[in-house]
VODRENMI-859637 format. One record per atom (N, C-alpha, C): residue number from 1; residue in one letter; atom name; x, y, z. Coordinates in pm, 1 decimal, padded with zeros to 6 digits. Layout:
N
n->NUM | res->A | atom->CA | X->X | Y->Y | Z->Z
...
END
This chain:
57
n->1 | res->X | atom->N | X->-02483.9 | Y->-02633.9 | Z->-00324.0
n->1 | res->X | atom->CA | X->-02391.0 | Y->-02567.5 | Z->-00234.3
n->1 | res->X | atom->C | X->-02466.1 | Y->-02473.8 | Z->-00140.8
n->2 | res->X | atom->N | X->-02423.9 | Y->-02472.2 | Z->-00018.7
n->2 | res->X | atom->CA | X->-02481.6 | Y->-02385.5 | Z->00081.8
n->2 | res->X | atom->C | X->-02431.7 | Y->-02243.2 | Z->00059.0
n->3 | res->X | atom->N | X->-02520.1 | Y->-02145.2 | Z->00037.8
n->3 | res->X | atom->CA | X->-02476.0 | Y->-02007.5 | Z->00010.5
n->3 | res->X | atom->C | X->-02404.4 | Y->-01941.4 | Z->00128.3
n->4 | res->X | atom->N | X->-02421.0 | Y->-01995.5 | Z->00249.4
n->4 | res->X | atom->CA | X->-02354.9 | Y->-01938.6 | Z->00366.4
n->4 | res->X | atom->C | X->-02218.3 | Y->-01999.9 | Z->00393.0
n->5 | res->X | atom->N | X->-02183.0 | Y->-02101.0 | Z->00317.6
n->5 | res->X | atom->CA | X->-02055.9 | Y->-02168.1 | Z->00336.9
n->5 | res->X | atom->C | X->-01958.4 | Y->-02125.5 | Z->00227.9
n->6 | res->X | atom->N | X->-01830.9 | Y->-02111.9 | Z->00264.1
n->6 | res->X | atom->CA | X->-01728.8 | Y->-02074.5 | Z->00167.5
n->6 | res->X | atom->C | X->-01654.9 | Y->-02198.3 | Z->00121.2
n->7 | res->X | atom->N | X->-01617.5 | Y->-02197.7 | Z->-00006.1
n->7 | res->X | atom->CA | X->-01548.1 | Y->-02311.3 | Z->-00064.9
n->7 | res->X | atom->C | X->-01421.6 | Y->-02265.0 | Z->-00135.3
n->8 | res->X | atom->N | X->-01324.3 | Y->-02351.5 | Z->-00138.8
n->8 | res->X | atom->CA | X->-01203.1 | Y->-02328.6 | Z->-00214.8
n->8 | res->X | atom->C | X->-01196.2 | Y->-02437.7 | Z->-00320.4
n->9 | res->X | atom->N | X->-01189.4 | Y->-02397.6 | Z->-00445.7
n->9 | res->X | atom->CA | X->-01178.5 | Y->-02492.3 | Z->-00555.6
n->9 | res->X | atom->C | X->-01037.3 | Y->-02481.2 | Z->-00610.2
n->10 | res->X | atom->N | X->-00967.4 | Y->-02592.0 | Z->-00616.3
n->10 | res->X | atom->CA | X->-00831.7 | Y->-02595.3 | Z->-00669.2
n->10 | res->X | atom->C | X->-00834.2 | Y->-02670.0 | Z->-00800.6
n->11 | res->X | atom->N | X->-00782.5 | Y->-02605.3 | Z->-00903.9
n->11 | res->X | atom->CA | X->-00772.4 | Y->-02667.8 | Z->-01035.7
n->11 | res->X | atom->C | X->-00623.9 | Y->-02688.4 | Z->-01062.0
n->12 | res->X | atom->N | X->-00584.5 | Y->-02812.4 | Z->-01071.9
n->12 | res->X | atom->CA | X->-00443.2 | Y->-02844.1 | Z->-01091.9
n->12 | res->X | atom->C | X->-00430.0 | Y->-02942.5 | Z->-01207.0
n->13 | res->X | atom->N | X->-00317.1 | Y->-02935.7 | Z->-01273.5
n->13 | res->X | atom->CA | X->-00293.1 | Y->-03028.7 | Z->-01382.4
n->13 | res->X | atom->C | X->-00176.1 | Y->-02982.6 | Z->-01466.4
n->14 | res->X | atom->N | X->-00138.0 | Y->-03063.7 | Z->-01563.6
n->14 | res->X | atom->CA | X->-00024.6 | Y->-03030.0 | Z->-01649.3
n->14 | res->X | atom->C | X->-00055.5 | Y->-02912.9 | Z->-01741.9
n->15 | res->X | atom->N | X->00047.5 | Y->-02860.3 | Z->-01801.8
n->15 | res->X | atom->CA | X->00035.0 | Y->-02748.8 | Z->-01895.1
n->15 | res->X | atom->C | X->-00048.5 | Y->-02788.8 | Z->-02016.7
n->16 | res->X | atom->N | X->-00133.0 | Y->-02697.0 | Z->-02059.8
n->16 | res->X | atom->CA | X->-00205.2 | Y->-02714.2 | Z->-02184.9
n->16 | res->X | atom->C | X->-00327.4 | Y->-02803.4 | Z->-02180.6
n->17 | res->X | atom->N | X->-00387.8 | Y->-02822.0 | Z->-02063.6
n->17 | res->X | atom->CA | X->-00505.0 | Y->-02908.8 | Z->-02057.4
n->17 | res->X | atom->C | X->-00636.6 | Y->-02832.7 | Z->-02038.5
n->18 | res->X | atom->N | X->-00629.9 | Y->-02698.9 | Z->-02033.3
n->18 | res->X | atom->CA | X->-00752.1 | Y->-02619.5 | Z->-02023.8
n->18 | res->X | atom->C | X->-00787.6 | Y->-02570.0 | Z->-01885.1
n->19 | res->X | atom->N | X->-00690.7 | Y->-02561.5 | Z->-01795.8
n->19 | res->X | atom->CA | X->-00718.3 | Y->-02515.1 | Z->-01659.3
n->19 | res->X | atom->C | X->-00770.2 | Y->-02371.4 | Z->-01657.9
n->20 | res->X | atom->N | X->-00712.0 | Y->-02287.0 | Z->-01739.1
n->20 | res->X | atom->CA | X->-00752.8 | Y->-02145.7 | Z->-01740.3
n->20 | res->X | atom->C | X->-00896.6 | Y->-02131.1 | Z->-01788.4
n->21 | res->X | atom->N | X->-00931.5 | Y->-02198.4 | Z->-01896.8
n->21 | res->X | atom->CA | X->-01068.3 | Y->-02190.5 | Z->-01949.5
n->21 | res->X | atom->C | X->-01168.9 | Y->-02242.6 | Z->-01846.7
n->22 | res->X | atom->N | X->-01135.2 | Y->-02352.2 | Z->-01780.6
n->22 | res->X | atom->CA | X->-01223.1 | Y->-02406.3 | Z->-01677.4
n->22 | res->X | atom->C | X->-01238.6 | Y->-02308.4 | Z->-01562.4
n->23 | res->X | atom->N | X->-01127.6 | Y->-02248.4 | Z->-01518.6
n->23 | res->X | atom->CA | X->-01132.5 | Y->-02151.8 | Z->-01408.6
n->23 | res->X | atom->C | X->-01220.3 | Y->-02032.4 | Z->-01444.5
n->24 | res->X | atom->N | X->-01208.3 | Y->-01983.4 | Z->-01565.1
n->24 | res->X | atom->CA | X->-01289.7 | Y->-01869.1 | Z->-01609.2
n->24 | res->X | atom->C | X->-01437.1 | Y->-01906.0 | Z->-01609.9
n->25 | res->X | atom->N | X->-01469.5 | Y->-02022.3 | Z->-01663.6
n->25 | res->X | atom->CA | X->-01610.1 | Y->-02065.9 | Z->-01666.6
n->25 | res->X | atom->C | X->-01667.1 | Y->-02083.7 | Z->-01526.1
n->26 | res->X | atom->N | X->-01589.0 | Y->-02142.9 | Z->-01436.5
n->26 | res->X | atom->CA | X->-01635.3 | Y->-02159.0 | Z->-01298.7
n->26 | res->X | atom->C | X->-01653.9 | Y->-02024.6 | Z->-01229.1
n->27 | res->X | atom->N | X->-01560.4 | Y->-01933.1 | Z->-01249.8
n->27 | res->X | atom->CA | X->-01570.1 | Y->-01801.1 | Z->-01187.4
n->27 | res->X | atom->C | X->-01693.8 | Y->-01726.0 | Z->-01237.0
n->28 | res->X | atom->N | X->-01722.5 | Y->-01737.9 | Z->-01364.0
n->28 | res->X | atom->CA | X->-01843.2 | Y->-01673.9 | Z->-01418.7
n->28 | res->X | atom->C | X->-01969.3 | Y->-01738.4 | Z->-01360.7
n->29 | res->X | atom->N | X->-01970.2 | Y->-01870.7 | Z->-01356.2
n->29 | res->X | atom->CA | X->-02087.6 | Y->-01943.0 | Z->-01306.4
n->29 | res->X | atom->C | X->-02118.0 | Y->-01908.7 | Z->-01160.4
n->30 | res->X | atom->N | X->-02013.9 | Y->-01901.5 | Z->-01077.2
n->30 | res->X | atom->CA | X->-02032.3 | Y->-01876.1 | Z->-00935.4
n->30 | res->X | atom->C | X->-02014.5 | Y->-01729.3 | Z->-00897.0
n->31 | res->X | atom->N | X->-01996.8 | Y->-01641.6 | Z->-00997.6
n->31 | res->X | atom->CA | X->-01979.3 | Y->-01497.5 | Z->-00972.8
n->31 | res->X | atom->C | X->-01871.0 | Y->-01473.0 | Z->-00867.6
n->32 | res->X | atom->N | X->-01754.1 | Y->-01523.6 | Z->-00895.6
n->32 | res->X | atom->CA | X->-01644.2 | Y->-01510.1 | Z->-00800.8
n->32 | res->X | atom->C | X->-01517.0 | Y->-01470.9 | Z->-00874.0
n->33 | res->X | atom->N | X->-01407.9 | Y->-01466.2 | Z->-00803.5
n->33 | res->X | atom->CA | X->-01279.9 | Y->-01426.7 | Z->-00860.8
n->33 | res->X | atom->C | X->-01186.1 | Y->-01545.6 | Z->-00869.7
n->34 | res->X | atom->N | X->-01080.1 | Y->-01526.9 | Z->-00946.6
n->34 | res->X | atom->CA | X->-00978.5 | Y->-01629.5 | Z->-00963.4
n->34 | res->X | atom->C | X->-00850.5 | Y->-01584.3 | Z->-00894.5
n->35 | res->X | atom->N | X->-00792.9 | Y->-01672.4 | Z->-00817.2
n->35 | res->X | atom->CA | X->-00662.1 | Y->-01649.7 | Z->-00758.0
n->35 | res->X | atom->C | X->-00568.2 | Y->-01749.4 | Z->-00822.9
n->36 | res->X | atom->N | X->-00470.8 | Y->-01698.3 | Z->-00895.2
n->36 | res->X | atom->CA | X->-00378.7 | Y->-01785.1 | Z->-00968.0
n->36 | res->X | atom->C | X->-00245.2 | Y->-01789.9 | Z->-00896.0
n->37 | res->X | atom->N | X->-00192.0 | Y->-01910.1 | Z->-00880.0
n->37 | res->X | atom->CA | X->-00061.8 | Y->-01926.5 | Z->-00815.8
n->37 | res->X | atom->C | X->00015.2 | Y->-02037.0 | Z->-00887.2
n->38 | res->X | atom->N | X->00135.9 | Y->-02006.3 | Z->-00923.0
n->38 | res->X | atom->CA | X->00224.4 | Y->-02102.9 | Z->-00986.2
n->38 | res->X | atom->C | X->00318.8 | Y->-02155.9 | Z->-00879.8
n->39 | res->X | atom->N | X->00349.0 | Y->-02282.9 | Z->-00884.1
n->39 | res->X | atom->CA | X->00435.5 | Y->-02341.0 | Z->-00781.2
n->39 | res->X | atom->C | X->00569.7 | Y->-02270.4 | Z->-00771.9
n->40 | res->X | atom->N | X->00618.6 | Y->-02220.1 | Z->-00882.0
n->40 | res->X | atom->CA | X->00749.8 | Y->-02154.5 | Z->-00881.7
n->40 | res->X | atom->C | X->00747.0 | Y->-02019.0 | Z->-00811.8
n->41 | res->X | atom->N | X->00631.7 | Y->-01962.8 | Z->-00789.5
n->41 | res->X | atom->CA | X->00622.7 | Y->-01836.1 | Z->-00718.9
n->41 | res->X | atom->C | X->00666.8 | Y->-01850.6 | Z->-00573.6
n->42 | res->X | atom->N | X->00670.3 | Y->-01969.7 | Z->-00522.9
n->42 | res->X | atom->CA | X->00703.2 | Y->-01992.1 | Z->-00382.7
n->42 | res->X | atom->C | X->00851.5 | Y->-02017.1 | Z->-00358.5
n->43 | res->X | atom->N | X->00928.8 | Y->-02028.2 | Z->-00463.6
n->43 | res->X | atom->CA | X->01070.9 | Y->-02058.3 | Z->-00450.7
n->43 | res->X | atom->C | X->01153.7 | Y->-01932.6 | Z->-00475.8
n->44 | res->X | atom->N | X->01155.7 | Y->-01845.4 | Z->-00378.6
n->44 | res->X | atom->CA | X->01221.6 | Y->-01716.1 | Z->-00390.0
n->44 | res->X | atom->C | X->01369.7 | Y->-01729.3 | Z->-00426.4
n->45 | res->X | atom->N | X->01438.1 | Y->-01823.9 | Z->-00369.7
n->45 | res->X | atom->CA | X->01581.4 | Y->-01837.7 | Z->-00391.2
n->45 | res->X | atom->C | X->01615.6 | Y->-01927.2 | Z->-00510.4
n->46 | res->X | atom->N | X->01517.3 | Y->-01981.2 | Z->-00577.4
n->46 | res->X | atom->CA | X->01543.1 | Y->-02071.2 | Z->-00690.2
n->46 | res->X | atom->C | X->01564.5 | Y->-01989.5 | Z->-00816.8
n->47 | res->X | atom->N | X->01686.9 | Y->-01990.6 | Z->-00868.0
n->47 | res->X | atom->CA | X->01720.4 | Y->-01906.1 | Z->-00982.3
n->47 | res->X | atom->C | X->01710.8 | Y->-01978.2 | Z->-01116.7
n->48 | res->X | atom->N | X->01707.0 | Y->-02108.4 | Z->-01115.9
n->48 | res->X | atom->CA | X->01704.5 | Y->-02183.1 | Z->-01241.8
n->48 | res->X | atom->C | X->01560.0 | Y->-02228.8 | Z->-01270.1
n->49 | res->X | atom->N | X->01513.8 | Y->-02203.6 | Z->-01391.1
n->49 | res->X | atom->CA | X->01383.9 | Y->-02253.1 | Z->-01433.3
n->49 | res->X | atom->C | X->01263.2 | Y->-02179.8 | Z->-01379.4
n->50 | res->X | atom->N | X->01283.3 | Y->-02059.5 | Z->-01324.2
n->50 | res->X | atom->CA | X->01169.2 | Y->-01988.3 | Z->-01267.3
n->50 | res->X | atom->C | X->01138.8 | Y->-01855.3 | Z->-01335.7
n->51 | res->X | atom->N | X->01219.1 | Y->-01817.7 | Z->-01435.4
n->51 | res->X | atom->CA | X->01196.6 | Y->-01692.4 | Z->-01509.4
n->51 | res->X | atom->C | X->01181.5 | Y->-01573.9 | Z->-01416.3
n->52 | res->X | atom->N | X->01270.2 | Y->-01563.9 | Z->-01317.7
n->52 | res->X | atom->CA | X->01264.6 | Y->-01453.0 | Z->-01223.8
n->52 | res->X | atom->C | X->01292.4 | Y->-01321.5 | Z->-01295.8
n->53 | res->X | atom->N | X->01225.9 | Y->-01212.8 | Z->-01257.3
n->53 | res->X | atom->CA | X->01254.6 | Y->-01084.4 | Z->-01318.3
n->53 | res->X | atom->C | X->01394.7 | Y->-01036.5 | Z->-01280.7
n->54 | res->X | atom->N | X->01453.1 | Y->-00960.0 | Z->-01369.1
n->54 | res->X | atom->CA | X->01584.1 | Y->-00903.5 | Z->-01339.7
n->54 | res->X | atom->C | X->01567.7 | Y->-00789.4 | Z->-01240.3
n->55 | res->X | atom->N | X->01675.3 | Y->-00745.1 | Z->-01173.6
n->55 | res->X | atom->CA | X->01663.8 | Y->-00634.2 | Z->-01078.3
n->55 | res->X | atom->C | X->01607.4 | Y->-00506.9 | Z->-01142.9
n->56 | res->X | atom->N | X->01625.1 | Y->-00489.0 | Z->-01275.2
n->56 | res->X | atom->CA | X->01570.9 | Y->-00371.4 | Z->-01343.9
n->56 | res->X | atom->C | X->01420.1 | Y->-00374.0 | Z->-01352.9
n->57 | res->X | atom->N | X->01361.6 | Y->-00491.8 | Z->-01347.8
n->57 | res->X | atom->CA | X->01215.0 | Y->-00504.9 | Z->-01359.5
n->57 | res->X | atom->C | X->01156.1 | Y->-00482.4 | Z->-01223.3
END
């Protein structure tokens, strides 16, 4: 990898296949940070199946 070039690595897959462990190992290897995003975070108006916080939270 060219040290002057920036890269975006996307790790995607079903639940329970080791994405988090892989992301941690890659972040350690490349001395970088992890940005985590769940698809449901983008559905602001979706109330079913997204575990949205209550107004008290």
